[in-house]
Backbone bond lengths (Angstrom), bond angles and torsions (degrees), N, CA, C in turn:
res aa  C-N    CA-C-N  psi(-1)  N-CA   C-N-CA  omega(-1)  CA-C   N-CA-C  phi
1 M - - - 1.483 - - 1.625 108.94 -
2 I 1.352 112.92 122.84 1.528 114.80 176.59 1.525 112.36 -67.44
3 G 1.298 114.55 135.22 1.406 120.11 -178.26 1.572 110.46 -75.88
4 K 1.323 121.31 171.20 1.453 124.50 177.36 1.541 113.22 -68.32
5 I 1.238 118.32 150.97 1.436 127.92 174.76 1.478 105.08 -75.84
6 D 1.339 122.26 135.69 1.408 128.22 168.95 1.507 111.57 -107.63
7 I 1.242 117.57 125.24 1.443 124.39 -178.93 1.535 108.41 -122.40
8 S 1.291 116.87 118.74 1.514 123.20 -179.25 1.559 108.73 -103.63
9 I 1.327 116.94 124.17 1.385 121.63 176.09 1.437 109.49 -118.02
10 R 1.357 114.31 133.17 1.501 118.61 -176.13 1.495 108.41 -103.84
11 Q 1.360 112.25 150.29 1.469 112.92 -170.09 1.532 110.05 -63.50
12 S 1.295 121.08 -22.24 1.477 122.56 171.02 1.447 115.35 -70.52
13 D 1.309 115.04 -24.97 1.499 119.22 172.17 1.577 112.05 -58.27
14 L 1.353 111.07 -45.90 1.420 117.92 -176.91 1.583 108.06 -63.09
15 G 1.279 115.86 -50.12 1.506 123.25 175.01 1.455 111.70 -51.15
16 Q 1.314 119.95 -52.96 1.508 121.57 -176.22 1.522 106.75 -67.73
17 G 1.364 118.31 -39.08 1.518 118.84 -178.43 1.545 109.86 -62.27
18 D 1.267 116.02 -33.13 1.473 121.61 -176.71 1.533 108.08 -68.42
19 L 1.338 112.92 -32.83 1.570 119.12 -179.96 1.479 107.14 -74.20
20 C 1.328 119.07 -49.17 1.427 126.03 -176.81 1.567 109.59 -173.65
21 L 1.385 109.81 117.13 1.569 114.61 177.59 1.458 109.34 -61.12
22 E 1.329 123.99 -37.67 1.434 122.18 -176.46 1.525 110.60 -69.29
23 S 1.249 117.60 -36.17 1.533 121.91 173.52 1.493 109.56 -59.15
24 L 1.308 117.03 -40.67 1.519 119.52 178.56 1.429 112.64 -65.23
25 R 1.379 118.13 -43.45 1.460 120.47 179.10 1.579 109.65 -62.58
26 R 1.275 116.60 -43.22 1.492 114.85 179.44 1.478 112.71 -73.60
27 R 1.307 121.38 -31.34 1.439 119.91 173.83 1.533 114.79 -55.93
28 D 1.385 117.66 -41.11 1.378 123.50 -175.12 1.580 111.86 -88.23
29 R 1.335 116.93 -29.12 1.551 123.81 -174.78 1.371 111.34 -104.56
30 D 1.208 124.13 -37.02 1.488 125.06 -176.86 1.582 114.00 -141.16
31 P 1.340 113.53 62.56 1.490 117.97 -167.95 1.496 110.93 -67.31
32 V 1.369 110.00 150.35 1.423 117.69 175.07 1.575 108.27 -116.25
33 I 1.284 113.68 128.74 1.508 119.48 178.01 1.472 112.59 -65.00
34 E 1.313 120.96 120.05 1.477 119.73 -174.98 1.589 107.28 -99.19
35 P 1.295 114.27 145.34 1.496 116.08 169.50 1.651 113.52 -56.10
36 Y 1.263 115.57 137.05 1.483 116.32 -177.68 1.553 108.99 -72.65
37 A 1.291 117.69 121.08 1.379 125.05 -169.94 1.627 107.90 -96.85
38 S 1.365 110.87 154.11 1.461 114.83 178.53 1.430 118.22 -61.19
39 Q 1.446 117.89 -32.44 1.360 118.49 178.25 1.440 116.60 -68.26
40 L 1.385 115.59 -23.96 1.431 123.38 176.50 1.565 109.00 -71.66
41 A 1.397 113.54 -43.65 1.487 120.15 176.53 1.584 110.34 -55.56
42 R 1.210 111.52 -46.18 1.486 120.77 -178.04 1.518 110.35 -58.55
43 G 1.316 118.92 -53.83 1.392 118.29 -179.19 1.549 114.70 -76.88
44 N 1.248 122.60 -27.27 1.504 124.25 172.87 1.419 113.18 -66.32
45 A 1.345 118.02 -43.34 1.453 125.59 177.21 1.572 111.37 -58.33
46 V 1.237 114.84 -55.05 1.455 120.94 -178.82 1.518 110.10 -65.07
47 H 1.294 119.78 -41.40 1.537 122.49 173.92 1.502 108.10 -57.76
48 A 1.307 119.06 -50.35 1.492 122.58 -175.93 1.547 111.48 -59.46
49 A 1.330 113.90 -41.34 1.532 117.71 -177.81 1.551 110.03 -66.69
50 I 1.344 110.13 -42.82 1.502 118.97 -179.99 1.535 107.25 -60.30
51 E 1.306 119.01 -45.18 1.465 127.02 -179.70 1.590 104.72 -54.74
52 V 1.307 115.45 -57.44 1.482 116.45 -176.60 1.417 117.46 -62.11
53 C 1.376 120.82 -30.65 1.367 124.30 175.70 1.588 110.25 -74.07
54 G 1.393 114.74 -42.77 1.479 120.23 176.83 1.465 113.96 -60.49
55 N 1.320 116.57 -36.29 1.512 118.86 -177.98 1.554 104.90 -71.36
56 H 1.194 118.15 -35.25 1.530 118.26 178.09 1.456 106.17 -65.35
57 M 1.295 126.92 -47.52 1.323 132.45 176.79 1.420 117.04 -54.17
58 L 1.344 114.10 -32.00 1.532 123.32 177.65 1.487 108.48 -67.18
59 Q 1.326 113.51 -39.84 1.571 122.25 -170.34 1.444 109.31 -87.34
60 H 1.361 122.36 -17.67 1.455 127.02 -167.25 1.503 111.11 -129.66
61 D 1.307 116.20 38.55 1.460 125.46 175.29 1.597 112.75 46.01
62 G 1.306 116.44 51.41 1.386 116.68 177.00 1.520 117.89 89.95
63 E 1.358 117.61 -5.36 1.455 120.35 -175.58 1.525 105.96 -88.75
64 P 1.364 115.90 126.52 1.477 124.16 179.05 1.532 112.32 -70.77
65 T 1.303 117.09 158.70 1.378 120.15 177.78 1.543 111.14 -62.68
66 P 1.324 115.55 135.02 1.483 112.92 177.25 1.454 119.70 -49.58
67 I 1.320 117.88 136.98 1.448 124.80 -166.46 1.573 110.00 -56.41
68 D 1.323 117.98 -41.79 1.460 116.71 -178.64 1.522 111.61 -62.71
69 I 1.356 122.48 -35.66 1.408 124.49 172.29 1.495 111.60 -67.08
70 M 1.223 117.65 -42.76 1.486 119.03 178.52 1.532 113.31 -65.92
71 E 1.326 117.64 -31.04 1.437 117.46 179.61 1.515 112.86 -69.63
72 R 1.381 111.22 -38.26 1.528 115.77 170.84 1.515 116.41 -63.50
73 T 1.385 110.90 -39.74 1.456 114.40 175.41 1.426 116.91 -63.95
74 L 1.373 112.41 -40.43 1.618 118.41 175.71 1.454 110.71 -66.87
75 D 1.367 123.28 -32.16 1.434 121.15 176.95 1.519 110.24 -64.72
76 A 1.321 116.60 -44.93 1.397 121.26 179.01 1.535 115.75 -60.45
77 L 1.346 111.73 -40.30 1.480 120.75 -177.23 1.490 108.40 -71.12
78 I 1.401 118.76 -38.87 1.480 119.48 -178.79 1.573 106.73 -65.10
79 E 1.339 116.28 -45.37 1.480 120.36 -174.98 1.533 109.48 -60.75
80 T 1.357 115.03 -45.03 1.534 115.13 179.86 1.438 112.65 -62.31
81 E 1.417 113.62 -51.01 1.470 112.96 -176.37 1.391 114.96 -62.91
82 C 1.342 116.85 -48.66 1.506 121.43 -175.22 1.576 111.01 -62.77
83 D 1.359 118.36 -33.67 1.399 122.45 176.08 1.529 114.09 -62.62
84 M 1.255 116.68 -24.78 1.440 122.68 -178.32 1.561 114.09 -88.13
85 V 1.317 118.48 -10.70 1.420 123.69 -171.01 1.529 107.27 -71.82
86 E 1.373 114.53 131.17 1.456 120.28 176.01 1.656 112.69 -113.00
87 D 1.324 109.47 -20.80 1.454 114.36 -179.54 1.538 106.19 -119.70
88 W 1.261 118.94 103.52 1.545 118.45 178.46 1.500 109.05 -94.54
89 R 1.325 107.78 113.95 1.626 115.88 -178.35 1.504 104.98 -96.04
90 E 1.249 120.51 -11.06 1.357 125.11 170.73 1.604 109.03 -147.27
91 T 1.261 121.36 167.41 1.471 118.59 -170.66 1.508 108.04 -75.50
92 R 1.377 108.76 158.31 1.495 114.91 -179.96 1.606 111.26 -59.42
93 A 1.289 113.62 -42.80 1.408 118.57 175.91 1.558 117.17 -55.87
94 K 1.291 112.47 -42.65 1.497 119.44 176.95 1.556 107.28 -69.88
95 T 1.270 117.88 -42.97 1.439 117.42 -178.51 1.562 111.51 -59.00
96 E 1.393 118.47 -51.01 1.405 126.91 176.11 1.449 112.45 -55.98
97 S 1.337 121.71 -41.53 1.353 122.89 176.61 1.471 115.81 -63.48
98 A 1.382 114.84 -41.24 1.499 119.68 178.29 1.448 110.20 -65.39
99 I 1.374 118.78 -41.70 1.376 117.18 -179.08 1.586 112.12 -63.67
100 R 1.312 118.77 -41.78 1.463 118.89 177.54 1.469 113.80 -62.22
101 A 1.365 114.59 -42.61 1.525 122.72 -177.10 1.596 108.05 -64.99
102 N 1.256 116.16 -43.83 1.492 119.34 -175.63 1.525 109.47 -71.37
103 F 1.340 115.79 -37.28 1.612 113.31 175.38 1.438 111.94 -65.35
104 E 1.401 115.35 -46.21 1.469 124.15 -177.58 1.642 105.23 -55.81
105 E 1.270 121.82 -42.36 1.396 121.10 -177.34 1.632 108.48 -67.19
106 F 1.283 115.55 -37.35 1.450 119.58 174.77 1.519 111.06 -58.45
107 Y 1.383 115.88 -57.26 1.365 127.68 -168.91 1.578 110.62 -62.56
108 W 1.335 116.86 -50.18 1.475 122.77 179.97 1.420 119.76 -90.89
109 G 1.407 116.37 -22.62 1.448 116.94 -174.52 1.484 114.11 -112.16
110 I 1.374 116.48 -15.09 1.533 117.49 -174.05 1.525 111.65 -123.09
111 A 1.285 116.36 -39.75 1.531 122.88 -175.47 1.520 112.44 -59.21
112 P 1.333 116.87 -40.28 1.469 120.09 -173.95 1.670 111.21 -59.81
113 D 1.298 113.52 -23.29 1.473 117.93 179.22 1.534 116.13 -98.53
114 L 1.349 112.44 8.86 1.516 119.08 -178.92 1.540 110.04 -115.91
115 N 1.392 107.79 156.58 1.536 117.38 168.28 1.523 101.47 -149.97
116 P 1.281 117.42 109.60 1.472 121.38 -171.25 1.480 113.93 -78.69
117 A 1.258 116.11 133.69 1.574 120.25 167.10 1.566 111.78 -88.72
118 A 1.389 116.61 -25.52 1.412 120.75 173.65 1.452 109.08 -157.85
119 V 1.346 116.81 144.17 1.518 127.42 178.48 1.463 103.90 -127.71
120 E 1.466 112.09 129.20 1.408 118.24 -179.03 1.526 109.25 58.59
121 Y 1.269 118.88 58.18 1.498 123.43 -172.25 1.513 108.78 -92.70
122 P 1.444 108.60 112.64 1.490 113.71 -178.70 1.510 108.54 -82.22
123 F 1.364 116.57 146.04 1.526 119.69 179.02 1.470 108.23 -142.30
124 R 1.344 112.06 150.71 1.483 120.79 168.77 1.632 104.94 -142.61
125 V 1.220 115.42 111.36 1.524 119.12 -170.84 1.469 112.02 -134.12
126 L 1.390 114.37 138.02 1.432 117.50 -175.75 1.504 112.70 -68.84
127 L 1.322 115.98 134.72 1.428 119.62 179.93 1.535 114.14 -106.64
128 D 1.290 113.10 -39.73 1.525 120.08 -176.26 1.437 109.08 -154.32
129 E 1.353 116.23 146.56 1.498 120.29 175.21 1.465 104.53 -148.10
130 D 1.387 115.49 142.77 1.505 122.78 168.79 1.505 107.22 -135.68
131 E 1.306 119.05 -159.76 1.415 120.55 -169.26 1.512 109.76 -79.43
132 R 1.284 118.27 -7.80 1.522 126.60 -173.44 1.473 115.63 -110.64
133 R 1.375 115.40 -37.95 1.509 118.43 -165.72 1.517 109.13 -149.64
134 R 1.287 117.83 160.78 1.421 130.18 164.54 1.427 113.45 -116.24
135 I 1.297 122.31 137.67 1.435 124.86 176.12 1.537 107.43 -118.83
136 W 1.380 111.23 121.60 1.517 117.43 -178.05 1.565 112.26 -110.98
137 L 1.248 119.66 148.58 1.457 125.32 175.49 1.503 104.36 -102.11
138 S 1.285 112.83 140.15 1.478 119.50 173.50 1.559 110.32 -138.70
139 G 1.368 112.61 158.06 1.464 117.49 179.57 1.438 107.46 172.92
140 T 1.404 115.52 -168.07 1.444 120.47 177.25 1.540 106.10 -145.47
141 I 1.340 115.23 118.25 1.473 120.26 -174.28 1.587 108.30 -88.53
142 D 1.280 119.08 125.63 1.429 125.09 -175.78 1.535 112.43 -52.29
143 W 1.371 116.79 -49.54 1.439 120.65 -169.44 1.550 105.08 -153.98
144 I 1.392 114.79 131.29 1.491 121.83 162.95 1.468 105.57 -124.47
145 D 1.367 113.84 123.68 1.491 115.00 -174.38 1.555 107.48 -97.66
146 K 1.319 117.22 159.21 1.445 121.40 179.69 1.509 115.01 -63.21
147 S 1.395 114.97 -18.86 1.451 124.30 171.07 1.534 110.71 -69.32
148 G 1.341 120.27 -16.34 1.472 123.97 -174.99 1.512 110.92 100.91
149 R 1.242 121.17 -6.43 1.374 124.41 179.62 1.537 113.12 -64.59
150 I 1.385 117.43 132.09 1.421 122.02 176.47 1.565 105.58 -109.45
151 I 1.242 120.66 120.47 1.366 125.53 -174.31 1.604 114.81 -128.75
152 D 1.293 111.16 136.19 1.497 116.40 178.44 1.622 103.75 -120.22
153 W 1.294 110.97 132.83 1.530 117.63 177.18 1.500 114.08 -92.91
154 K 1.314 120.18 124.77 1.451 127.21 -177.34 1.594 103.09 -121.27
155 N 1.407 110.50 150.60 1.404 117.93 177.19 1.629 106.83 -135.26
156 P 1.221 119.76 60.61 1.391 127.59 -178.69 1.631 109.24 -74.47
157 S 1.287 111.15 162.65 1.524 120.76 171.52 1.570 108.87 -65.66
158 K 1.240 118.73 -33.46 1.457 125.38 -178.62 1.551 114.85 -147.73
159 P 1.261 123.62 160.69 1.489 117.59 -176.83 1.439 109.62 -77.86
160 Y 1.401 111.05 152.09 1.517 118.99 -178.97 1.537 104.58 -74.01
161 K 1.263 111.30 165.42 1.447 123.69 170.85 1.581 111.06 -85.55
162 K 1.284 112.09 129.92 1.542 114.98 -169.35 1.575 106.52 -69.05
163 W 1.392 121.28 -43.94 1.379 120.86 -178.22 1.512 112.44 -57.07
164 E 1.293 123.82 -35.06 1.422 125.05 -178.49 1.522 106.46 -67.73
165 K 1.324 118.44 -51.35 1.474 120.02 179.56 1.500 116.26 -57.81
166 V 1.345 113.12 -45.25 1.446 113.77 178.98 1.466 114.51 -61.96
167 R 1.408 115.44 -35.04 1.511 120.90 -173.06 1.455 109.12 -74.92
168 W 1.422 122.32 -42.41 1.432 118.00 -166.52 1.469 111.77 -140.27
169 D 1.291 127.81 10.38 1.473 126.11 -179.84 1.584 107.05 -70.35
170 P 1.324 114.79 123.85 1.432 120.28 176.34 1.547 117.62 -84.90
171 Q 1.385 109.85 -25.65 1.501 115.70 -179.57 1.536 110.71 -60.30
172 S 1.354 121.22 -42.97 1.386 120.39 -179.55 1.506 112.56 -65.56
173 T 1.246 118.46 -33.97 1.519 120.44 178.13 1.511 111.74 -66.62
174 V 1.341 113.51 -44.24 1.422 118.55 -178.78 1.578 113.01 -65.88
175 Y 1.294 115.66 -44.07 1.377 122.57 -176.42 1.561 114.48 -70.18
176 T 1.297 110.04 -39.50 1.606 110.08 173.16 1.434 112.65 -71.46
177 Y 1.328 121.05 -35.36 1.461 121.31 174.56 1.472 111.17 -61.02
178 A 1.338 119.04 -37.61 1.502 124.30 -175.66 1.611 105.04 -67.16
179 V 1.332 114.38 -47.55 1.485 117.77 -177.34 1.503 112.08 -69.84
180 A 1.328 116.01 -36.59 1.517 119.35 179.92 1.518 108.00 -64.48
181 H 1.321 118.06 -29.56 1.483 119.56 -173.13 1.599 111.80 -106.88
182 A 1.331 112.57 10.84 1.527 120.85 173.31 1.510 111.51 -78.17
183 D 1.291 113.99 162.18 1.440 118.45 168.80 1.559 115.05 -81.45
184 P 1.355 118.97 110.98 1.367 117.99 -177.18 1.519 117.00 -55.94
185 D 1.385 114.75 -33.03 1.407 115.76 -179.94 1.707 111.59 -67.32
186 E 1.287 113.13 -34.18 1.419 117.71 -178.32 1.538 105.16 -68.55
187 L 1.276 122.78 -37.09 1.453 123.42 -177.09 1.584 108.46 -84.33
188 G 1.309 117.61 -17.87 1.408 123.49 -178.50 1.538 112.07 73.60
189 I 1.398 114.68 36.66 1.526 119.80 177.12 1.466 103.84 -125.30
190 P 1.197 124.82 78.50 1.444 124.24 -179.98 1.647 112.52 -57.19
191 T 1.380 111.37 -25.19 1.448 116.03 -174.46 1.590 108.96 -65.91
192 L 1.241 118.52 -16.95 1.460 124.71 176.85 1.488 115.11 -54.94
193 R 1.376 114.22 -24.60 1.414 121.40 178.07 1.467 115.58 -79.83
194 Q 1.370 112.50 -8.59 1.577 117.10 -170.90 1.579 105.52 -113.94
195 G 1.398 105.95 161.50 1.493 113.73 171.93 1.370 116.10 80.76
196 S 1.353 114.11 -156.09 1.536 124.40 -172.10 1.517 109.44 -65.35
197 L 1.330 114.56 150.80 1.463 122.15 173.70 1.509 112.25 -75.47
198 T 1.287 115.04 -13.66 1.499 119.64 179.31 1.483 112.74 -80.49
199 R 1.309 117.59 160.86 1.502 120.56 175.46 1.499 107.96 -137.10
200 D 1.347 112.27 145.41 1.568 115.90 177.48 1.503 105.49 -102.96
201 F 1.377 106.55 140.37 1.509 118.09 174.13 1.496 107.89 -114.94
202 E 1.338 114.94 134.37 1.515 117.56 -177.86 1.492 109.38 -115.54
203 L 1.367 117.64 126.09 1.377 129.10 168.21 1.552 107.98 -87.09
204 C 1.273 118.41 119.36 1.529 117.80 172.77 1.561 106.13 -109.76
205 M 1.289 114.72 111.92 1.519 119.84 -177.59 1.509 107.21 -99.07
206 L 1.345 118.00 112.89 1.423 121.54 -175.58 1.630 100.14 -98.80
207 V 1.366 112.88 113.22 1.506 116.81 179.43 1.575 103.40 -128.52
208 D 1.365 109.79 118.27 1.455 120.07 170.83 1.568 106.52 50.50
209 G 1.223 119.78 44.94 1.520 124.01 173.29 1.528 114.48 78.78
210 T 1.314 118.51 17.62 1.446 120.61 178.11 1.581 108.63 -126.55
211 A 1.196 115.08 132.45 1.545 118.73 178.11 1.506 111.68 -91.42
212 H 1.355 112.58 125.68 1.430 117.98 171.73 1.471 110.84 -114.09
213 W 1.275 123.53 137.59 1.433 127.09 -175.57 1.576 112.39 -116.33
214 I 1.349 110.34 141.75 1.533 116.54 165.24 1.510 103.16 -134.19
215 T 1.460 112.04 130.81 1.453 120.23 174.94 1.523 105.49 -108.37
216 I 1.365 112.61 132.35 1.453 122.11 -179.94 1.490 109.49 -122.77
217 E 1.290 118.25 120.87 1.452 122.73 178.91 1.532 109.94 -89.53
218 R 1.307 119.66 129.87 1.362 124.24 176.10 1.573 110.83 -131.39
219 G 1.409 115.13 151.65 1.451 117.03 -173.60 1.466 108.62 -155.40
220 P 1.345 120.29 -161.99 1.419 126.50 -168.15 1.621 112.89 -62.73
221 S 1.248 113.02 -30.58 1.541 115.07 178.83 1.501 112.01 -72.64
222 D 1.337 109.36 -37.52 1.630 114.80 178.97 1.605 104.76 -71.51
223 W 1.214 119.33 -34.51 1.522 115.96 -178.71 1.474 111.23 -77.26
224 A 1.339 116.84 -32.70 1.556 116.16 172.88 1.574 109.86 -61.71
225 A 1.326 116.18 -44.60 1.452 123.03 173.00 1.448 113.30 -50.19
226 L 1.349 117.24 -42.06 1.391 127.61 -177.42 1.544 110.25 -63.50
227 V 1.245 116.28 -39.61 1.433 123.73 177.87 1.556 107.78 -55.14
228 D 1.370 112.29 -56.62 1.487 116.93 178.16 1.564 115.94 -53.06
229 K 1.288 111.60 -39.10 1.495 116.65 -177.18 1.511 109.35 -70.34
230 C 1.311 116.71 -42.98 1.495 123.18 179.31 1.445 112.00 -68.39
231 R 1.300 120.06 -36.45 1.512 122.07 173.32 1.478 110.27 -57.87
232 G 1.328 118.93 -45.12 1.408 119.29 178.03 1.534 118.92 -63.28
233 L 1.427 111.89 -38.15 1.395 117.41 177.79 1.609 108.96 -69.96
234 A 1.315 117.19 -34.79 1.468 122.56 178.65 1.535 108.74 -61.62
235 D 1.407 113.48 -48.12 1.562 117.73 -178.12 1.541 104.82 -58.67
236 L 1.325 119.24 -47.05 1.379 121.04 -177.38 1.575 113.84 -57.61
237 S 1.316 118.60 -47.07 1.395 129.33 178.97 1.513 112.22 -58.39
238 E 1.424 114.77 -34.24 1.445 120.40 179.67 1.561 115.16 -79.82
239 S 1.296 109.98 -16.22 1.554 115.09 179.67 1.512 112.31 -71.50
240 D 1.335 114.90 166.74 1.372 119.29 177.07 1.590 113.24 -107.38
241 L 1.323 114.60 28.67 1.412 123.89 -176.44 1.570 107.15 -63.77
242 K 1.280 115.87 136.44 1.475 121.13 175.90 1.555 115.40 -74.50
243 T 1.391 108.87 -30.55 1.520 113.38 177.67 1.579 102.34 -137.63
244 W 1.406 110.93 156.90 1.385 118.74 173.30 1.459 107.04 -112.07
245 P 1.433 117.48 167.89 1.560 120.25 179.90 1.494 111.58 -58.69
246 Q 1.295 114.98 138.07 1.462 124.14 178.16 1.636 106.11 -91.33
247 S 1.347 112.44 149.07 1.436 118.79 171.86 1.459 111.88 -117.14
248 W 1.351 113.51 118.55 1.526 113.54 178.21 1.484 114.15 -102.33
249 N 1.416 116.07 -0.59 1.398 117.52 -174.57 1.471 121.97 -93.49
250 S 1.358 117.17 26.05 1.341 122.23 -179.27 1.524 114.70 -134.53
251 W 1.293 121.44 161.46 1.447 123.94 177.65 1.423 115.00 -47.87
252 Y 1.364 115.26 -34.94 1.437 126.26 -173.86 1.518 114.53 -58.29
253 C 1.195 115.92 -35.76 1.553 122.17 -173.03 1.529 104.18 -81.02
254 S 1.314 115.02 79.95 1.400 122.24 178.13 1.585 109.26 -159.86
255 P 1.324 116.98 162.30 1.446 119.58 175.88 1.448 113.12 -67.44
256 T 1.343 120.15 -25.30 1.445 125.34 -175.75 1.539 111.35 -71.52
257 W 1.415 115.94 -32.96 1.388 118.50 -170.43 1.576 112.99 -116.82
258 C 1.251 119.44 -34.18 1.495 119.94 -176.53 1.428 110.07 -94.95
259 P 1.462 116.24 121.45 1.462 117.51 -179.06 1.528 117.07 -67.14
260 N 1.241 113.28 -13.18 1.499 126.26 -172.86 1.535 111.18 -93.13
261 W 1.314 118.21 -6.42 1.462 119.87 -176.10 1.479 114.18 -48.58
262 N 1.314 123.37 -51.43 1.414 125.78 -175.58 1.543 110.71 -58.30
263 T 1.246 119.33 -32.09 1.519 123.18 -172.08 1.438 107.96 -106.76
264 C 1.301 123.38 3.22 1.502 124.43 178.31 1.479 110.46 -121.99
265 R 1.299 123.31 -110.93 1.519 122.70 -175.31 1.566 109.77 -69.86
266 G 1.351 117.27 -30.06 1.427 119.12 -172.26 1.543 112.19 -74.90
267 R 1.370 113.71 -21.83 1.575 112.43 -179.36 1.524 112.29 -60.71
268 H 1.414 118.27 -20.86 1.455 115.98 -178.37 1.426 115.00 -84.77
269 Y 1.305 114.67 1.48 1.517 120.61 177.41 1.627 113.60 -116.15
270 A 1.322 113.73 -5.52 1.382 120.26 -174.40 1.526 110.88 -58.89
271 D 1.280 118.26 -50.22 1.498 117.55 -175.43 1.490 111.62 -63.76
272 L 1.384 120.44 -31.68 1.403 122.37 174.23 1.483 117.60 -80.04
273 L 1.313 116.26 -39.66 1.475 117.74 -174.88 1.549 116.79 -117.25
274 G 1.325 114.40 -10.80 1.476 118.70 -177.76 1.546 109.28 96.15
275 E 1.297 117.83 162.69 1.399 118.07 177.60 1.514 117.52 -71.14
276 G 1.247 117.82 151.84 1.455 124.31 -178.02 1.535 117.59 67.06
277 V 1.380 111.50 28.59 1.501 113.22 -179.68 1.519 105.94 -134.35
278 A 1.285 117.65 134.41 1.437 122.82 179.19 1.575 111.49 -100.85
279 P 1.283 120.02 152.51 1.479 122.93 -179.37 1.431 115.98 -47.81
280 W 1.320 112.03 -40.75 1.564 116.57 -175.94 1.444 112.12 -75.83
281 E 1.365 118.35 -9.48 1.527 121.47 178.96 1.530 107.12 -97.12
282 K 1.313 121.76 -2.08 1.423 121.63 179.52 1.533 112.34 -62.92
283 K 1.381 114.22 124.42 1.451 117.75 -179.19 1.566 109.96 -70.97
């Protein structure tokens, strides 16, 4: 007897699929190595520093890493990340300044009110099962606090719009589902067994040293809708289609952001405009 098919969907798959399904297919089946960009260095350095501090808090009852140690750690992270940058979309000085300012905001302005239950919490949780297959959700949650708060750290160039995130952000739905179906004893948060069935997800956007917050409430109706969304993606991933539908109606479909531009939509303009140029960028 043939066993069930197991399909694992990462929260990042849902986000990439919302931008463009064809870009998701290519990312997983025919990946393009992208130049390491300065905004990635900014985000990765701050994330890594918060992780170091958070792990110290886990081991020392909420006490953050002493600031002198964190300053040395941050210096090393900045040097490592910035030395890898191949695509500077802002100057190195500005990137380094933003990294320091964003971490300082976390350390002095946010960490004193937190006591982590988990930092960089990996999960794999069953979402759907029928007679033929199982669909699993996987990902890594930046921060789960003992208070029950679910937090994701972002380092964008400007704050996101709340209405957009509330309306269609998949990360909040996936992470709240994962926490709602986690073992409270494993996380050390017995209060997860109590109260409302809904869960709050908090986006903390660190922008030039200022924290901006968006709180998104998700619950059973959102999670049921997520099942439908993931069933569709699972059906698509099981198909033998050579291409998936392209999305042209977002910022991502451009030579600036999509690494597949020259071999996807952009190849039809190359003879006229040259590689790496979109029609709307024509002078």
